[in-house]
PyMOL Python script that loads the backbone (N, CA, C, O; Angstrom):
from pymol import cmd

cmd.read_pdbstr("""\
ATOM      1  N   MET A   1     -20.957 -17.193 -15.806  1.00  0.00           N
ATOM      2  CA  MET A   1     -20.966 -16.056 -16.706  1.00  0.00           C
ATOM      3  C   MET A   1     -19.785 -15.149 -16.335  1.00  0.00           C
ATOM      4  O   MET A   1     -19.602 -14.782 -15.174  1.00  0.00           O
ATOM      5  N   THR A   2     -19.006 -14.806 -17.336  1.00  0.00           N
ATOM      6  CA  THR A   2     -17.877 -13.911 -17.102  1.00  0.00           C
ATOM      7  C   THR A   2     -18.368 -12.472 -16.996  1.00  0.00           C
ATOM      8  O   THR A   2     -19.516 -12.168 -17.318  1.00  0.00           O
ATOM      9  N   VAL A   3     -17.512 -11.622 -16.556  1.00  0.00           N
ATOM     10  CA  VAL A   3     -17.856 -10.206 -16.433  1.00  0.00           C
ATOM     11  C   VAL A   3     -18.199  -9.633 -17.806  1.00  0.00           C
ATOM     12  O   VAL A   3     -19.165  -8.883 -17.947  1.00  0.00           O
ATOM     13  N   VAL A   4     -17.412  -9.985 -18.806  1.00  0.00           N
ATOM     14  CA  VAL A   4     -17.651  -9.461 -20.159  1.00  0.00           C
ATOM     15  C   VAL A   4     -19.012  -9.938 -20.672  1.00  0.00           C
ATOM     16  O   VAL A   4     -19.763  -9.164 -21.266  1.00  0.00           O
ATOM     17  N   GLN A   5     -19.321 -11.205 -20.442  1.00  0.00           N
ATOM     18  CA  GLN A   5     -20.627 -11.716 -20.873  1.00  0.00           C
ATOM     19  C   GLN A   5     -21.757 -10.988 -20.145  1.00  0.00           C
ATOM     20  O   GLN A   5     -22.787 -10.679 -20.744  1.00  0.00           O
ATOM     21  N   HIS A   6     -21.563 -10.719 -18.867  1.00  0.00           N
ATOM     22  CA  HIS A   6     -22.579 -10.004 -18.093  1.00  0.00           C
ATOM     23  C   HIS A   6     -22.778  -8.586 -18.627  1.00  0.00           C
ATOM     24  O   HIS A   6     -23.907  -8.104 -18.718  1.00  0.00           O
ATOM     25  N   ILE A   7     -21.695  -7.936 -18.970  1.00  0.00           N
ATOM     26  CA  ILE A   7     -21.784  -6.574 -19.525  1.00  0.00           C
ATOM     27  C   ILE A   7     -22.516  -6.602 -20.863  1.00  0.00           C
ATOM     28  O   ILE A   7     -23.363  -5.749 -21.131  1.00  0.00           O
ATOM     29  N   LYS A   8     -22.191  -7.579 -21.696  1.00  0.00           N
ATOM     30  CA  LYS A   8     -22.870  -7.688 -22.996  1.00  0.00           C
ATOM     31  C   LYS A   8     -24.366  -7.897 -22.804  1.00  0.00           C
ATOM     32  O   LYS A   8     -25.166  -7.336 -23.551  1.00  0.00           O
ATOM     33  N   THR A   9     -24.752  -8.690 -21.821  1.00  0.00           N
ATOM     34  CA  THR A   9     -26.164  -8.916 -21.535  1.00  0.00           C
ATOM     35  C   THR A   9     -26.839  -7.617 -21.098  1.00  0.00           C
ATOM     36  O   THR A   9     -27.955  -7.319 -21.525  1.00  0.00           O
ATOM     37  N   LEU A  10     -26.166  -6.848 -20.250  1.00  0.00           N
ATOM     38  CA  LEU A  10     -26.731  -5.585 -19.781  1.00  0.00           C
ATOM     39  C   LEU A  10     -26.861  -4.565 -20.900  1.00  0.00           C
ATOM     40  O   LEU A  10     -27.810  -3.781 -20.921  1.00  0.00           O
ATOM     41  N   ILE A  11     -25.915  -4.571 -21.827  1.00  0.00           N
ATOM     42  CA  ILE A  11     -25.908  -3.592 -22.913  1.00  0.00           C
ATOM     43  C   ILE A  11     -27.083  -3.798 -23.868  1.00  0.00           C
ATOM     44  O   ILE A  11     -27.532  -2.849 -24.512  1.00  0.00           O
ATOM     45  N   THR A  12     -27.578  -5.014 -23.962  1.00  0.00           N
ATOM     46  CA  THR A  12     -28.665  -5.270 -24.917  1.00  0.00           C
ATOM     47  C   THR A  12     -29.906  -4.432 -24.605  1.00  0.00           C
ATOM     48  O   THR A  12     -30.707  -4.171 -25.502  1.00  0.00           O
ATOM     49  N   GLY A  13     -30.076  -4.011 -23.363  1.00  0.00           N
ATOM     50  CA  GLY A  13     -31.237  -3.203 -23.002  1.00  0.00           C
ATOM     51  C   GLY A  13     -31.022  -1.712 -23.150  1.00  0.00           C
ATOM     52  O   GLY A  13     -31.912  -0.928 -22.820  1.00  0.00           O
ATOM     53  N   LEU A  14     -29.869  -1.304 -23.634  1.00  0.00           N
ATOM     54  CA  LEU A  14     -29.565   0.127 -23.764  1.00  0.00           C
ATOM     55  C   LEU A  14     -29.941   0.656 -25.143  1.00  0.00           C
ATOM     56  O   LEU A  14     -30.019  -0.092 -26.117  1.00  0.00           O
ATOM     57  N   THR A  15     -30.172   1.960 -25.199  1.00  0.00           N
ATOM     58  CA  THR A  15     -30.410   2.621 -26.486  1.00  0.00           C
ATOM     59  C   THR A  15     -29.072   2.803 -27.195  1.00  0.00           C
ATOM     60  O   THR A  15     -28.015   2.615 -26.593  1.00  0.00           O
ATOM     61  N   ALA A  16     -29.118   3.166 -28.464  1.00  0.00           N
ATOM     62  CA  ALA A  16     -27.897   3.382 -29.242  1.00  0.00           C
ATOM     63  C   ALA A  16     -27.044   4.489 -28.606  1.00  0.00           C
ATOM     64  O   ALA A  16     -25.821   4.373 -28.533  1.00  0.00           O
ATOM     65  N   GLN A  17     -27.698   5.554 -28.151  1.00  0.00           N
ATOM     66  CA  GLN A  17     -26.975   6.662 -27.511  1.00  0.00           C
ATOM     67  C   GLN A  17     -26.291   6.185 -26.233  1.00  0.00           C
ATOM     68  O   GLN A  17     -25.138   6.533 -25.979  1.00  0.00           O
ATOM     69  N   GLU A  18     -26.995   5.390 -25.427  1.00  0.00           N
ATOM     70  CA  GLU A  18     -26.417   4.882 -24.175  1.00  0.00           C
ATOM     71  C   GLU A  18     -25.243   3.942 -24.453  1.00  0.00           C
ATOM     72  O   GLU A  18     -24.257   3.942 -23.717  1.00  0.00           O
ATOM     73  N   LYS A  19     -25.350   3.147 -25.507  1.00  0.00           N
ATOM     74  CA  LYS A  19     -24.244   2.258 -25.883  1.00  0.00           C
ATOM     75  C   LYS A  19     -23.009   3.069 -26.276  1.00  0.00           C
ATOM     76  O   LYS A  19     -21.884   2.708 -25.931  1.00  0.00           O
ATOM     77  N   GLN A  20     -23.234   4.176 -27.006  1.00  0.00           N
ATOM     78  CA  GLN A  20     -22.111   5.040 -27.390  1.00  0.00           C
ATOM     79  C   GLN A  20     -21.466   5.663 -26.157  1.00  0.00           C
ATOM     80  O   GLN A  20     -20.243   5.778 -26.084  1.00  0.00           O
ATOM     81  N   GLU A  21     -22.285   6.062 -25.194  1.00  0.00           N
ATOM     82  CA  GLU A  21     -21.749   6.648 -23.957  1.00  0.00           C
ATOM     83  C   GLU A  21     -20.934   5.624 -23.181  1.00  0.00           C
ATOM     84  O   GLU A  21     -19.879   5.953 -22.639  1.00  0.00           O
ATOM     85  N   VAL A  22     -21.412   4.389 -23.124  1.00  0.00           N
ATOM     86  CA  VAL A  22     -20.662   3.333 -22.430  1.00  0.00           C
ATOM     87  C   VAL A  22     -19.338   3.084 -23.137  1.00  0.00           C
ATOM     88  O   VAL A  22     -18.298   2.960 -22.490  1.00  0.00           O
ATOM     89  N   ALA A  23     -19.377   3.009 -24.478  1.00  0.00           N
ATOM     90  CA  ALA A  23     -18.161   2.774 -25.250  1.00  0.00           C
ATOM     91  C   ALA A  23     -17.156   3.911 -25.047  1.00  0.00           C
ATOM     92  O   ALA A  23     -15.959   3.666 -24.893  1.00  0.00           O
ATOM     93  N   ALA A  24     -17.640   5.139 -25.046  1.00  0.00           N
ATOM     94  CA  ALA A  24     -16.753   6.290 -24.853  1.00  0.00           C
ATOM     95  C   ALA A  24     -16.147   6.267 -23.452  1.00  0.00           C
ATOM     96  O   ALA A  24     -14.976   6.595 -23.262  1.00  0.00           O
ATOM     97  N   SER A  25     -16.953   5.878 -22.489  1.00  0.00           N
ATOM     98  CA  SER A  25     -16.466   5.819 -21.112  1.00  0.00           C
ATOM     99  C   SER A  25     -15.378   4.754 -20.959  1.00  0.00           C
ATOM    100  O   SER A  25     -14.380   4.972 -20.273  1.00  0.00           O
ATOM    101  N   LEU A  26     -15.578   3.606 -21.602  1.00  0.00           N
ATOM    102  CA  LEU A  26     -14.589   2.528 -21.518  1.00  0.00           C
ATOM    103  C   LEU A  26     -13.320   2.854 -22.290  1.00  0.00           C
ATOM    104  O   LEU A  26     -12.253   2.327 -21.976  1.00  0.00           O
ATOM    105  N   ALA A  27     -13.422   3.717 -23.299  1.00  0.00           N
ATOM    106  CA  ALA A  27     -12.264   4.074 -24.112  1.00  0.00           C
ATOM    107  C   ALA A  27     -11.347   5.074 -23.409  1.00  0.00           C
ATOM    108  O   ALA A  27     -10.182   5.209 -23.783  1.00  0.00           O
ATOM    109  N   GLU A  28     -11.860   5.775 -22.394  1.00  0.00           N
ATOM    110  CA  GLU A  28     -11.046   6.765 -21.684  1.00  0.00           C
ATOM    111  C   GLU A  28     -10.017   6.056 -20.808  1.00  0.00           C
ATOM    112  O   GLU A  28     -10.334   5.066 -20.150  1.00  0.00           O
ATOM    113  N   PRO A  29      -8.791   6.561 -20.800  1.00  0.00           N
ATOM    114  CA  PRO A  29      -7.782   5.963 -19.915  1.00  0.00           C
ATOM    115  C   PRO A  29      -8.177   6.182 -18.450  1.00  0.00           C
ATOM    116  O   PRO A  29      -8.683   7.241 -18.078  1.00  0.00           O
ATOM    117  N   GLU A  30      -7.935   5.163 -17.638  1.00  0.00           N
ATOM    118  CA  GLU A  30      -8.315   5.256 -16.232  1.00  0.00           C
ATOM    119  C   GLU A  30      -7.413   6.204 -15.463  1.00  0.00           C
ATOM    120  O   GLU A  30      -7.865   6.903 -14.555  1.00  0.00           O
ATOM    121  N   MET A  31      -6.136   6.228 -15.826  1.00  0.00           N
ATOM    122  CA  MET A  31      -5.211   7.137 -15.157  1.00  0.00           C
ATOM    123  C   MET A  31      -4.099   7.521 -16.116  1.00  0.00           C
ATOM    124  O   MET A  31      -3.832   6.841 -17.107  1.00  0.00           O
ATOM    125  N   GLU A  32      -3.483   8.595 -15.799  1.00  0.00           N
ATOM    126  CA  GLU A  32      -2.397   9.093 -16.633  1.00  0.00           C
ATOM    127  C   GLU A  32      -1.196   8.151 -16.529  1.00  0.00           C
ATOM    128  O   GLU A  32      -0.797   7.757 -15.433  1.00  0.00           O
ATOM    129  N   VAL A  33      -0.632   7.801 -17.670  1.00  0.00           N
ATOM    130  CA  VAL A  33       0.550   6.941 -17.685  1.00  0.00           C
ATOM    131  C   VAL A  33       1.768   7.842 -17.585  1.00  0.00           C
ATOM    132  O   VAL A  33       1.935   8.769 -18.377  1.00  0.00           O
ATOM    133  N   ARG A  34       2.611   7.564 -16.613  1.00  0.00           N
ATOM    134  CA  ARG A  34       3.829   8.368 -16.444  1.00  0.00           C
ATOM    135  C   ARG A  34       4.947   7.488 -15.926  1.00  0.00           C
ATOM    136  O   ARG A  34       4.721   6.360 -15.487  1.00  0.00           O
ATOM    137  N   GLU A  35       6.127   8.009 -15.984  1.00  0.00           N
ATOM    138  CA  GLU A  35       7.302   7.284 -15.511  1.00  0.00           C
ATOM    139  C   GLU A  35       7.223   7.121 -13.991  1.00  0.00           C
ATOM    140  O   GLU A  35       6.810   8.050 -13.297  1.00  0.00           O
ATOM    141  N   PRO A  36       7.607   5.975 -13.473  1.00  0.00           N
ATOM    142  CA  PRO A  36       7.597   5.805 -12.014  1.00  0.00           C
ATOM    143  C   PRO A  36       8.625   6.721 -11.358  1.00  0.00           C
ATOM    144  O   PRO A  36       9.682   7.003 -11.923  1.00  0.00           O
ATOM    145  N   GLU A  37       8.291   7.176 -10.158  1.00  0.00           N
ATOM    146  CA  GLU A  37       9.184   8.057  -9.419  1.00  0.00           C
ATOM    147  C   GLU A  37       9.910   7.271  -8.342  1.00  0.00           C
ATOM    148  O   GLU A  37       9.393   6.281  -7.825  1.00  0.00           O
ATOM    149  N   SER A  38      11.076   7.706  -8.017  1.00  0.00           N
ATOM    150  CA  SER A  38      11.831   7.083  -6.938  1.00  0.00           C
ATOM    151  C   SER A  38      11.228   7.490  -5.602  1.00  0.00           C
ATOM    152  O   SER A  38      10.897   8.659  -5.403  1.00  0.00           O
ATOM    153  N   LEU A  39      11.083   6.549  -4.694  1.00  0.00           N
ATOM    154  CA  LEU A  39      10.559   6.843  -3.368  1.00  0.00           C
ATOM    155  C   LEU A  39      11.681   7.142  -2.374  1.00  0.00           C
ATOM    156  O   LEU A  39      11.416   7.438  -1.209  1.00  0.00           O
ATOM    157  N   ARG A  40      12.896   7.068  -2.818  1.00  0.00           N
ATOM    158  CA  ARG A  40      14.042   7.264  -1.944  1.00  0.00           C
ATOM    159  C   ARG A  40      13.980   8.610  -1.218  1.00  0.00           C
ATOM    160  O   ARG A  40      14.153   8.657   0.000  1.00  0.00           O
ATOM    161  N   GLY A  41      13.745   9.665  -1.920  1.00  0.00           N
ATOM    162  CA  GLY A  41      13.715  10.986  -1.309  1.00  0.00           C
ATOM    163  C   GLY A  41      12.502  11.215  -0.427  1.00  0.00           C
ATOM    164  O   GLY A  41      12.562  12.005   0.515  1.00  0.00           O
ATOM    165  N   ASP A  42      11.399  10.533  -0.721  1.00  0.00           N
ATOM    166  CA  ASP A  42      10.174  10.730   0.047  1.00  0.00           C
ATOM    167  C   ASP A  42      10.310  10.265   1.488  1.00  0.00           C
ATOM    168  O   ASP A  42       9.665  10.824   2.375  1.00  0.00           O
ATOM    169  N   TRP A  43      11.132   9.255   1.741  1.00  0.00           N
ATOM    170  CA  TRP A  43      11.262   8.671   3.080  1.00  0.00           C
ATOM    171  C   TRP A  43      12.530   9.117   3.797  1.00  0.00           C
ATOM    172  O   TRP A  43      12.786   8.690   4.923  1.00  0.00           O
ATOM    173  N   SER A  44      13.317   9.961   3.165  1.00  0.00           N
ATOM    174  CA  SER A  44      14.616  10.297   3.735  1.00  0.00           C
ATOM    175  C   SER A  44      14.528  10.942   5.115  1.00  0.00           C
ATOM    176  O   SER A  44      15.410  10.722   5.944  1.00  0.00           O
ATOM    177  N   ASN A  45      13.495  11.728   5.381  1.00  0.00           N
ATOM    178  CA  ASN A  45      13.395  12.406   6.675  1.00  0.00           C
ATOM    179  C   ASN A  45      12.342  11.786   7.586  1.00  0.00           C
ATOM    180  O   ASN A  45      12.034  12.346   8.637  1.00  0.00           O
ATOM    181  N   ALA A  46      11.793  10.654   7.208  1.00  0.00           N
ATOM    182  CA  ALA A  46      10.719  10.042   7.989  1.00  0.00           C
ATOM    183  C   ALA A  46      11.241   9.359   9.250  1.00  0.00           C
ATOM    184  O   ALA A  46      10.534   9.305  10.256  1.00  0.00           O
ATOM    185  N   PHE A  47      12.441   8.848   9.212  1.00  0.00           N
ATOM    186  CA  PHE A  47      13.005   8.116  10.343  1.00  0.00           C
ATOM    187  C   PHE A  47      14.354   8.703  10.707  1.00  0.00           C
ATOM    188  O   PHE A  47      15.113   9.117   9.831  1.00  0.00           O
ATOM    189  N   PRO A  48      14.656   8.741  12.007  1.00  0.00           N
ATOM    190  CA  PRO A  48      15.961   9.268  12.405  1.00  0.00           C
ATOM    191  C   PRO A  48      17.085   8.328  11.965  1.00  0.00           C
ATOM    192  O   PRO A  48      16.918   7.109  11.919  1.00  0.00           O
ATOM    193  N   VAL A  49      18.203   8.913  11.652  1.00  0.00           N
ATOM    194  CA  VAL A  49      19.366   8.123  11.275  1.00  0.00           C
ATOM    195  C   VAL A  49      19.977   7.546  12.547  1.00  0.00           C
ATOM    196  O   VAL A  49      20.314   8.279  13.476  1.00  0.00           O
ATOM    197  N   GLU A  50      20.114   6.235  12.574  1.00  0.00           N
ATOM    198  CA  GLU A  50      20.699   5.580  13.746  1.00  0.00           C
ATOM    199  C   GLU A  50      22.215   5.737  13.699  1.00  0.00           C
ATOM    200  O   GLU A  50      22.856   5.448  12.688  1.00  0.00           O
ATOM    201  N   ASP A  51      22.773   6.205  14.819  1.00  0.00           N
ATOM    202  CA  ASP A  51      24.224   6.342  14.884  1.00  0.00           C
ATOM    203  C   ASP A  51      24.881   4.967  14.949  1.00  0.00           C
ATOM    204  O   ASP A  51      25.801   4.671  14.187  1.00  0.00           O
ATOM    205  N   ASN A  52      24.398   4.130  15.869  1.00  0.00           N
ATOM    206  CA  ASN A  52      24.993   2.817  16.021  1.00  0.00           C
ATOM    207  C   ASN A  52      23.911   1.850  16.497  1.00  0.00           C
ATOM    208  O   ASN A  52      23.529   1.858  17.667  1.00  0.00           O
ATOM    209  N   LEU A  53      23.439   1.045  15.607  1.00  0.00           N
ATOM    210  CA  LEU A  53      22.370   0.107  15.911  1.00  0.00           C
ATOM    211  C   LEU A  53      22.808  -0.926  16.946  1.00  0.00           C
ATOM    212  O   LEU A  53      22.021  -1.304  17.814  1.00  0.00           O
ATOM    213  N   ASP A  54      24.036  -1.377  16.862  1.00  0.00           N
ATOM    214  CA  ASP A  54      24.531  -2.369  17.826  1.00  0.00           C
ATOM    215  C   ASP A  54      24.477  -1.834  19.258  1.00  0.00           C
ATOM    216  O   ASP A  54      24.086  -2.558  20.173  1.00  0.00           O
ATOM    217  N   ASP A  55      24.863  -0.585  19.458  1.00  0.00           N
ATOM    218  CA  ASP A  55      24.811   0.006  20.801  1.00  0.00           C
ATOM    219  C   ASP A  55      23.376   0.113  21.300  1.00  0.00           C
ATOM    220  O   ASP A  55      23.098  -0.140  22.472  1.00  0.00           O
ATOM    221  N   ASP A  56      22.471   0.486  20.407  1.00  0.00           N
ATOM    222  CA  ASP A  56      21.063   0.587  20.789  1.00  0.00           C
ATOM    223  C   ASP A  56      20.508  -0.777  21.191  1.00  0.00           C
ATOM    224  O   ASP A  56      19.773  -0.884  22.173  1.00  0.00           O
ATOM    225  N   LEU A  57      20.854  -1.813  20.440  1.00  0.00           N
ATOM    226  CA  LEU A  57      20.388  -3.157  20.774  1.00  0.00           C
ATOM    227  C   LEU A  57      20.977  -3.644  22.092  1.00  0.00           C
ATOM    228  O   LEU A  57      20.287  -4.296  22.876  1.00  0.00           O
ATOM    229  N   ARG A  58      22.244  -3.334  22.341  1.00  0.00           N
ATOM    230  CA  ARG A  58      22.876  -3.706  23.620  1.00  0.00           C
ATOM    231  C   ARG A  58      22.151  -3.036  24.793  1.00  0.00           C
ATOM    232  O   ARG A  58      21.942  -3.656  25.836  1.00  0.00           O
ATOM    233  N   GLU A  59      21.775  -1.784  24.614  1.00  0.00           N
ATOM    234  CA  GLU A  59      21.069  -1.046  25.657  1.00  0.00           C
ATOM    235  C   GLU A  59      19.700  -1.679  25.936  1.00  0.00           C
ATOM    236  O   GLU A  59      19.311  -1.838  27.093  1.00  0.00           O
ATOM    237  N   ILE A  60      18.983  -2.034  24.886  1.00  0.00           N
ATOM    238  CA  ILE A  60      17.669  -2.669  25.043  1.00  0.00           C
ATOM    239  C   ILE A  60      17.821  -4.026  25.720  1.00  0.00           C
ATOM    240  O   ILE A  60      17.071  -4.356  26.639  1.00  0.00           O
ATOM    241  N   ARG A  61      18.793  -4.807  25.263  1.00  0.00           N
ATOM    242  CA  ARG A  61      19.020  -6.134  25.834  1.00  0.00           C
ATOM    243  C   ARG A  61      19.372  -6.030  27.317  1.00  0.00           C
ATOM    244  O   ARG A  61      18.907  -6.835  28.124  1.00  0.00           O
ATOM    245  N   SER A  62      20.188  -5.046  27.676  1.00  0.00           N
ATOM    246  CA  SER A  62      20.579  -4.841  29.067  1.00  0.00           C
ATOM    247  C   SER A  62      19.365  -4.501  29.930  1.00  0.00           C
ATOM    248  O   SER A  62      19.236  -4.998  31.049  1.00  0.00           O
ATOM    249  N   ALA A  63      18.488  -3.664  29.415  1.00  0.00           N
ATOM    250  CA  ALA A  63      17.281  -3.300  30.156  1.00  0.00           C
ATOM    251  C   ALA A  63      16.391  -4.522  30.361  1.00  0.00           C
ATOM    252  O   ALA A  63      15.812  -4.691  31.434  1.00  0.00           O
ATOM    253  N   TRP A  64      16.279  -5.366  29.358  1.00  0.00           N
ATOM    254  CA  TRP A  64      15.476  -6.584  29.477  1.00  0.00           C
ATOM    255  C   TRP A  64      16.080  -7.531  30.520  1.00  0.00           C
ATOM    256  O   TRP A  64      15.367  -8.117  31.335  1.00  0.00           O
ATOM    257  N   GLU A  65      17.398  -7.666  30.477  1.00  0.00           N
ATOM    258  CA  GLU A  65      18.061  -8.560  31.441  1.00  0.00           C
ATOM    259  C   GLU A  65      17.854  -8.059  32.865  1.00  0.00           C
ATOM    260  O   GLU A  65      17.625  -8.858  33.773  1.00  0.00           O
ATOM    261  N   GLN A  66      17.930  -6.766  33.071  1.00  0.00           N
ATOM    262  CA  GLN A  66      17.692  -6.211  34.406  1.00  0.00           C
ATOM    263  C   GLN A  66      16.261  -6.477  34.847  1.00  0.00           C
ATOM    264  O   GLN A  66      16.012  -6.787  36.012  1.00  0.00           O
ATOM    265  N   GLU A  67      15.325  -6.355  33.918  1.00  0.00           N
ATOM    266  CA  GLU A  67      13.924  -6.618  34.248  1.00  0.00           C
ATOM    267  C   GLU A  67      13.716  -8.082  34.602  1.00  0.00           C
ATOM    268  O   GLU A  67      12.972  -8.393  35.532  1.00  0.00           O
ATOM    269  N   TRP A  68      14.361  -8.980  33.877  1.00  0.00           N
ATOM    270  CA  TRP A  68      14.210 -10.415  34.142  1.00  0.00           C
ATOM    271  C   TRP A  68      14.791 -10.792  35.503  1.00  0.00           C
ATOM    272  O   TRP A  68      14.278 -11.674  36.190  1.00  0.00           O
ATOM    273  N   ARG A  69      15.868 -10.109  35.875  1.00  0.00           N
ATOM    274  CA  ARG A  69      16.522 -10.424  37.163  1.00  0.00           C
ATOM    275  C   ARG A  69      15.833  -9.779  38.347  1.00  0.00           C
ATOM    276  O   ARG A  69      16.116 -10.131  39.493  1.00  0.00           O
ATOM    277  N   SER A  70      14.943  -8.849  38.096  1.00  0.00           N
ATOM    278  CA  SER A  70      14.280  -8.150  39.193  1.00  0.00           C
ATOM    279  C   SER A  70      13.297  -9.060  39.895  1.00  0.00           C
ATOM    280  O   SER A  70      12.876 -10.078  39.346  1.00  0.00           O
ATOM    281  N   GLU A  71      12.934  -8.690  41.108  1.00  0.00           N
ATOM    282  CA  GLU A  71      12.012  -9.496  41.903  1.00  0.00           C
ATOM    283  C   GLU A  71      10.587  -9.389  41.370  1.00  0.00           C
ATOM    284  O   GLU A  71       9.770 -10.273  41.628  1.00  0.00           O
ATOM    285  N   ASP A  72      10.277  -8.336  40.638  1.00  0.00           N
ATOM    286  CA  ASP A  72       8.916  -8.124  40.128  1.00  0.00           C
ATOM    287  C   ASP A  72       8.604  -8.970  38.910  1.00  0.00           C
ATOM    288  O   ASP A  72       7.441  -9.109  38.532  1.00  0.00           O
ATOM    289  N   PHE A  73       9.634  -9.540  38.287  1.00  0.00           N
ATOM    290  CA  PHE A  73       9.406 -10.317  37.067  1.00  0.00           C
ATOM    291  C   PHE A  73       8.719 -11.633  37.406  1.00  0.00           C
ATOM    292  O   PHE A  73       9.213 -12.409  38.224  1.00  0.00           O
ATOM    293  N   ALA A  74       7.578 -11.878  36.772  1.00  0.00           N
ATOM    294  CA  ALA A  74       6.804 -13.074  37.097  1.00  0.00           C
ATOM    295  C   ALA A  74       6.818 -14.032  35.923  1.00  0.00           C
ATOM    296  O   ALA A  74       5.810 -14.693  35.676  1.00  0.00           O
ATOM    297  N   GLY A  75       7.890 -14.135  35.206  1.00  0.00           N
ATOM    298  CA  GLY A  75       7.944 -14.996  34.028  1.00  0.00           C
ATOM    299  C   GLY A  75       8.462 -16.303  34.366  1.00  0.00           C
ATOM    300  O   GLY A  75       8.580 -17.165  33.494  1.00  0.00           O
TER     301      GLY A  75
END
""", "prot")
cmd.dss("prot")
cmd.show_as("cartoon", "prot")
cmd.util.cbc("prot")
cmd.orient("prot")
């Protein structure tokens, strides 16, 4: 049974007034239709601007290499 068939089955037990209320409820738009907004400005200040990603990656890689070469590394 599809959803529509199930709804039709349920409606058979309703009064005329209740059927009108259901129809009116289904006729109402669920949400306001509007033009989509750009999200570009919403995220502009959420993350810091990286000056130089390559330098940051080199720094991270260097720290990892030092950790791997240390005596405490158990890998």
